[in-house]
N, CA, C and O atoms as a GROMACS GRO file, in nm:
protein
  324
    1MET      N    1  10.729  11.246   8.191
    1MET     CA    2  10.652  11.230   8.329
    1MET      C    3  10.617  11.094   8.342
    1MET      O    4  10.521  11.078   8.417
    2LYS      N    5  10.664  10.991   8.292
    2LYS     CA    6  10.601  10.853   8.266
    2LYS      C    7  10.638  10.823   8.369
    2LYS      O    8  10.551  10.779   8.443
    3TYR      N    9  10.768  10.829   8.418
    3TYR     CA   10  10.840  10.765   8.516
    3TYR      C   11  10.821  10.874   8.665
    3TYR      O   12  10.779  10.837   8.775
    4PHE      N   13  10.848  10.956   8.642
    4PHE     CA   14  10.816  11.063   8.720
    4PHE      C   15  10.799  11.079   8.873
    4PHE      O   16  10.869  11.156   8.938
    5TYR      N   17  10.705  11.005   8.924
    5TYR     CA   18  10.648  10.923   9.035
    5TYR      C   19  10.786  10.827   9.082
    5TYR      O   20  10.862  10.846   9.178
    6PHE      N   21  10.788  10.732   8.993
    6PHE     CA   22  10.892  10.647   8.998
    6PHE      C   23  10.997  10.688   9.054
    6PHE      O   24  11.036  10.621   9.150
    7ILE      N   25  11.058  10.781   9.022
    7ILE     CA   26  11.185  10.836   9.026
    7ILE      C   27  11.195  10.919   9.143
    7ILE      O   28  11.296  10.945   9.210
    8LEU      N   29  11.067  10.959   9.160
    8LEU     CA   30  11.074  11.079   9.267
    8LEU      C   31  11.074  10.956   9.417
    8LEU      O   32  11.144  10.971   9.518
    9LEU      N   33  10.992  10.859   9.397
    9LEU     CA   34  10.983  10.763   9.528
    9LEU      C   35  11.164  10.720   9.567
    9LEU      O   36  11.228  10.717   9.672
   10ILE      N   37  11.203  10.686   9.388
   10ILE     CA   38  11.346  10.633   9.474
   10ILE      C   39  11.425  10.716   9.514
   10ILE      O   40  11.518  10.678   9.585
   11PHE      N   41  11.409  10.847   9.482
   11PHE     CA   42  11.497  10.956   9.521
   11PHE      C   43  11.487  10.970   9.714
   11PHE      O   44  11.572  11.006   9.796
   12LEU      N   45  11.332  10.920   9.732
   12LEU     CA   46  11.228  10.927   9.860
   12LEU      C   47  11.309  10.805   9.924
   12LEU      O   48  11.370  10.860  10.017
   13ILE      N   49  11.328  10.728   9.925
   13ILE     CA   50  11.372  10.610   9.989
   13ILE      C   51  11.544  10.630   9.999
   13ILE      O   52  11.609  10.635  10.104
   14ALA      N   53  11.598  10.640   9.859
   14ALA     CA   54  11.741  10.701   9.894
   14ALA      C   55  11.754  10.767   9.972
   14ALA      O   56  11.845  10.730  10.045
   15PHE      N   57  11.686  10.900  10.016
   15PHE     CA   58  11.709  11.019  10.091
   15PHE      C   59  11.685  10.936  10.248
   15PHE      O   60  11.754  10.968  10.344
   16PHE      N   61  11.597  10.846  10.257
   16PHE     CA   62  11.566  10.830  10.405
   16PHE      C   63  11.645  10.723  10.448
   16PHE      O   64  11.639  10.704  10.570
   17PHE      N   65  11.725  10.640  10.377
   17PHE     CA   66  11.803  10.540  10.411
   17PHE      C   67  11.924  10.618  10.417
   17PHE      O   68  11.973  10.601  10.529
   18ILE      N   69  12.005  10.710  10.335
   18ILE     CA   70  12.149  10.802  10.398
   18ILE      C   71  12.112  10.877  10.503
   18ILE      O   72  12.192  10.921  10.585
   19PHE      N   73  11.933  10.904  10.507
   19PHE     CA   74  11.960  11.017  10.658
   19PHE      C   75  11.980  10.905  10.744
   19PHE      O   76  12.079  10.908  10.817
   20THR      N   77  11.888  10.787  10.750
   20THR     CA   78  11.901  10.677  10.880
   20THR      C   79  12.055  10.656  10.913
   20THR      O   80  12.098  10.642  11.028
   21ASN      N   81  12.139  10.656  10.788
   21ASN     CA   82  12.284  10.598  10.832
   21ASN      C   83  12.369  10.665  10.867
   21ASN      O   84  12.467  10.622  10.926
   22LEU      N   85  12.343  10.828  10.828
   22LEU     CA   86  12.427  10.918  10.894
   22LEU      C   87  12.394  10.962  11.042
   22LEU      O   88  12.470  11.010  11.126
   23ASN      N   89  12.271  10.936  11.049
   23ASN     CA   90  12.224  10.984  11.244
   23ASN      C   91  12.238  10.852  11.298
   23ASN      O   92  12.122  10.820  11.321
   24SER      N   93  12.310  10.757  11.333
   24SER     CA   94  12.317  10.610  11.393
   24SER      C   95  12.368  10.627  11.522
   24SER      O   96  12.408  10.540  11.599
   25ASP      N   97  12.361  10.722  11.533
   25ASP     CA   98  12.364  10.726  11.734
   25ASP      C   99  12.246  10.691  11.789
   25ASP      O  100  12.139  10.751  11.775
   26ILE      N  101  12.279  10.538  11.885
   26ILE     CA  102  12.199  10.452  11.947
   26ILE      C  103  12.156  10.583  12.064
   26ILE      O  104  12.242  10.656  12.113
   27ILE      N  105  12.033  10.592  12.088
   27ILE     CA  106  11.993  10.677  12.198
   27ILE      C  107  11.859  10.552  12.301
   27ILE      O  108  11.806  10.450  12.257
   28VAL      N  109  11.846  10.605  12.418
   28VAL     CA  110  11.726  10.544  12.475
   28VAL      C  111  11.592  10.636  12.453
   28VAL      O  112  11.589  10.759  12.461
   29LEU      N  113  11.489  10.556  12.425
   29LEU     CA  114  11.359  10.655  12.482
   29LEU      C  115  11.283  10.628  12.562
   29LEU      O  116  11.230  10.518  12.580
   30ASP      N  117  11.265  10.759  12.641
   30ASP     CA  118  11.201  10.738  12.718
   30ASP      C  119  11.023  10.787  12.732
   30ASP      O  120  10.992  10.891  12.791
   31LEU      N  121  10.927  10.703  12.674
   31LEU     CA  122  10.813  10.781  12.686
   31LEU      C  123  10.748  10.736  12.823
   31LEU      O  124  10.820  10.682  12.907
   32PHE      N  125  10.617  10.754  12.847
   32PHE     CA  126  10.517  10.784  12.950
   32PHE      C  127  10.536  10.609  12.997
   32PHE      O  128  10.592  10.581  13.103
   33PHE      N  129  10.488  10.508  12.911
   33PHE     CA  130  10.497  10.378  12.991
   33PHE      C  131  10.579  10.271  12.956
   33PHE      O  132  10.570  10.161  13.010
   34VAL      N  133  10.675  10.305  12.849
   34VAL     CA  134  10.765  10.240  12.797
   34VAL      C  135  10.875  10.277  12.753
   34VAL      O  136  10.874  10.372  12.675
   35LYS      N  137  10.989  10.222  12.785
   35LYS     CA  138  11.124  10.260  12.766
   35LYS      C  139  11.178  10.191  12.644
   35LYS      O  140  11.169  10.068  12.636
   36ILE      N  141  11.247  10.277  12.529
   36ILE     CA  142  11.306  10.196  12.419
   36ILE      C  143  11.433  10.222  12.420
   36ILE      O  144  11.484  10.334  12.408
   37GLU      N  145  11.511  10.076  12.438
   37GLU     CA  146  11.634  10.110  12.381
   37GLU      C  147  11.727  10.057  12.243
   37GLU      O  148  11.684   9.984  12.153
   38GLY      N  149  11.814  10.093  12.249
   38GLY     CA  150  11.913  10.076  12.108
   38GLY      C  151  11.811  10.121  12.010
   38GLY      O  152  11.754  10.025  11.959
   39ILE      N  153  11.766  10.248  11.964
   39ILE     CA  154  11.699  10.312  11.857
   39ILE      C  155  11.778  10.373  11.834
   39ILE      O  156  11.849  10.431  11.915
   40SER      N  157  11.788  10.378  11.695
   40SER     CA  158  11.891  10.531  11.640
   40SER      C  159  11.821  10.629  11.602
   40SER      O  160  11.707  10.635  11.558
   41VAL      N  161  11.953  10.759  11.636
   41VAL     CA  162  11.872  10.884  11.608
   41VAL      C  163  11.778  10.878  11.475
   41VAL      O  164  11.656  10.887  11.485
   42GLY      N  165  11.833  10.867  11.372
   42GLY     CA  166  11.807  10.891  11.206
   42GLY      C  167  11.586  10.789  11.225
   42GLY      O  168  11.468  10.812  11.200
   43PHE      N  169  11.668  10.694  11.277
   43PHE     CA  170  11.508  10.635  11.243
   43PHE      C  171  11.411  10.645  11.328
   43PHE      O  172  11.292  10.634  11.300
   44SER      N  173  11.458  10.667  11.438
   44SER     CA  174  11.327  10.753  11.566
   44SER      C  175  11.265  10.866  11.495
   44SER      O  176  11.142  10.877  11.494
   45MET      N  177  11.354  10.966  11.422
   45MET     CA  178  11.290  11.110  11.360
   45MET      C  179  11.224  11.054  11.216
   45MET      O  180  11.157  11.123  11.138
   46LEU      N  181  11.254  10.938  11.203
   46LEU     CA  182  11.193  10.891  11.020
   46LEU      C  183  11.069  10.849  11.107
   46LEU      O  184  10.974  10.902  11.050
   47PHE      N  185  11.045  10.814  11.162
   47PHE     CA  186  10.946  10.714  11.233
   47PHE      C  187  10.856  10.806  11.305
   47PHE      O  188  10.739  10.773  11.320
   48SER      N  189  10.897  10.911  11.348
   48SER     CA  190  10.826  11.027  11.437
   48SER      C  191  10.736  11.077  11.303
   48SER      O  192  10.614  11.093  11.296
   49VAL      N  193  10.818  11.093  11.220
   49VAL     CA  194  10.748  11.194  11.104
   49VAL      C  195  10.646  11.118  11.027
   49VAL      O  196  10.545  11.176  10.986
   50LEU      N  197  10.665  10.992  11.005
   50LEU     CA  198  10.549  10.888  10.968
   50LEU      C  199  10.432  10.845  11.042
   50LEU      O  200  10.326  10.809  10.992
   51VAL      N  201  10.467  10.855  11.193
   51VAL     CA  202  10.334  10.856  11.231
   51VAL      C  203  10.241  10.930  11.225
   51VAL      O  204  10.121  10.906  11.212
   52GLY      N  205  10.325  11.080  11.239
   52GLY     CA  206  10.250  11.218  11.203
   52GLY      C  207  10.161  11.206  11.122
   52GLY      O  208  10.040  11.224  11.137
   53ALA      N  209  10.230  11.171  11.017
   53ALA     CA  210  10.160  11.162  10.850
   53ALA      C  211  10.038  11.098  10.871
   53ALA      O  212   9.927  11.150  10.860
   54ILE      N  213  10.076  10.932  10.915
   54ILE     CA  214   9.980  10.841  10.948
   54ILE      C  215   9.830  10.951  11.002
   54ILE      O  216   9.739  10.970  10.920
   55ILE      N  217   9.824  11.019  11.158
   55ILE     CA  218   9.773  11.055  11.202
   55ILE      C  219   9.719  11.190  11.138
   55ILE      O  220   9.610  11.213  11.189
   56SER      N  221   9.740  11.251  11.081
   56SER     CA  222   9.721  11.395  11.014
   56SER      C  223   9.582  11.307  10.878
   56SER      O  224   9.466  11.340  10.852
   57LEU      N  225   9.651  11.214  10.835
   57LEU     CA  226   9.576  11.143  10.735
   57LEU      C  227   9.433  11.075  10.790
   57LEU      O  228   9.323  11.070  10.734
   58ILE      N  229   9.472  11.026  10.917
   58ILE     CA  230   9.340  10.992  11.005
   58ILE      C  231   9.244  11.063  11.023
   58ILE      O  232   9.125  11.036  11.007
   59LEU      N  233   9.288  11.150  11.053
   59LEU     CA  234   9.183  11.327  11.124
   59LEU      C  235   9.144  11.393  11.018
   59LEU      O  236   9.070  11.489  11.039
   60GLN      N  237   9.191  11.354  10.842
   60GLN     CA  238   9.122  11.445  10.730
   60GLN      C  239   9.058  11.372  10.698
   60GLN      O  240   8.959  11.417  10.639
   61LEU      N  241   9.064  11.269  10.707
   61LEU     CA  242   8.933  11.180  10.670
   61LEU      C  243   8.823  11.188  10.642
   61LEU      O  244   8.785  11.158  10.529
   62PRO      N  245   8.746  11.228  10.731
   62PRO     CA  246   8.599  11.305  10.758
   62PRO      C  247   8.558  11.398  10.676
   62PRO      O  248   8.443  11.408  10.634
   63LYS      N  249   8.696  11.506  10.636
   63LYS     CA  250   8.687  11.656  10.610
   63LYS      C  251   8.678  11.581  10.402
   63LYS      O  252   8.614  11.618  10.304
   64LEU      N  253   8.761  11.488  10.423
   64LEU     CA  254   8.784  11.421  10.272
   64LEU      C  255   8.674  11.378  10.204
   64LEU      O  256   8.617  11.430  10.108
   65PHE      N  257   8.652  11.284  10.258
   65PHE     CA  258   8.471  11.214  10.236
   65PHE      C  259   8.320  11.273  10.234
   65PHE      O  260   8.220  11.214  10.193
   66SER      N  261   8.326  11.397  10.288
   66SER     CA  262   8.206  11.467  10.338
   66SER      C  263   8.164  11.515  10.198
   66SER      O  264   8.249  11.543  10.114
   67ARG      N  265   8.056  11.524  10.178
   67ARG     CA  266   8.025  11.601  10.041
   67ARG      C  267   7.994  11.750  10.088
   67ARG      O  268   7.954  11.793  10.196
   68ASN      N  269   8.028  11.810   9.971
   68ASN     CA  270   8.022  11.946  10.004
   68ASN      C  271   7.846  11.994   9.990
   68ASN      O  272   7.775  12.011   9.891
   69SER      N  273   7.820  12.006  10.137
   69SER     CA  274   7.687  12.094  10.155
   69SER      C  275   7.664  12.257  10.130
   69SER      O  276   7.550  12.302  10.136
   70LYS      N  277   7.754  12.325  10.107
   70LYS     CA  278   7.771  12.472  10.055
   70LYS      C  279   7.692  12.505   9.989
   70LYS      O  280   7.603  12.584  10.021
   71ALA      N  281   7.708  12.440   9.854
   71ALA     CA  282   7.697  12.447   9.717
   71ALA      C  283   7.567  12.431   9.697
   71ALA      O  284   7.547  12.328   9.762
   72PRO      N  285   7.474  12.459   9.655
   72PRO     CA  286   7.333  12.481   9.635
   72PRO      C  287   7.312  12.390   9.536
   72PRO      O  288   7.401  12.400   9.452
   73PHE      N  289   7.214  12.286   9.506
   73PHE     CA  290   7.184  12.221   9.373
   73PHE      C  291   7.122  12.287   9.285
   73PHE      O  292   7.020  12.344   9.325
   74LYS      N  293   7.152  12.299   9.163
   74LYS     CA  294   7.104  12.390   9.052
   74LYS      C  295   7.020  12.292   8.951
   74LYS      O  296   7.059  12.199   8.881
   75LYS      N  297   6.907  12.341   8.967
   75LYS     CA  298   6.835  12.246   8.850
   75LYS      C  299   6.830  12.328   8.723
   75LYS      O  300   6.853  12.449   8.729
   76ASP      N  301   6.801  12.270   8.615
   76ASP     CA  302   6.879  12.303   8.502
   76ASP      C  303   6.736  12.414   8.464
   76ASP      O  304   6.619  12.386   8.490
   77GLU      N  305   6.773  12.514   8.411
   77GLU     CA  306   6.668  12.563   8.364
   77GLU      C  307   6.600  12.589   8.245
   77GLU      O  308   6.496  12.653   8.234
   78ASN      N  309   6.686  12.519   8.130
   78ASN     CA  310   6.636  12.497   8.000
   78ASN      C  311   6.639  12.344   7.931
   78ASN      O  312   6.704  12.298   7.837
   79PRO      N  313   6.508  12.269   8.046
   79PRO     CA  314   6.515  12.135   8.013
   79PRO      C  315   6.487  12.134   7.873
   79PRO      O  316   6.410  12.203   7.806
   80GLN      N  317   6.608  11.988   7.824
   80GLN     CA  318   6.549  11.988   7.678
   80GLN      C  319   6.448  11.876   7.676
   80GLN      O  320   6.436  11.799   7.772
   81THR      N  321   6.369  11.868   7.556
   81THR     CA  322   6.240  11.759   7.586
   81THR      C  323   6.277  11.704   7.460
   81THR      O  324   6.216  11.608   7.414
   0.00000   0.00000   0.00000
């Protein structure tokens, strides 16, 4: 279990590298205000997943850092003197 996360990270990086190399067709992205040329399909897909994960994390931060106000505060019924 000591090296589990390290091995998982290596496999994930290797998967991303293989995925981008297998999908190396060059495309043109035409967004609202910018046109991006010379980007591969694999890189654009990985980049969109990464941007989505970052946006999801940013939108979850207030919920993660807020205190649980639904649980009432319990006083100790038998205080020790």
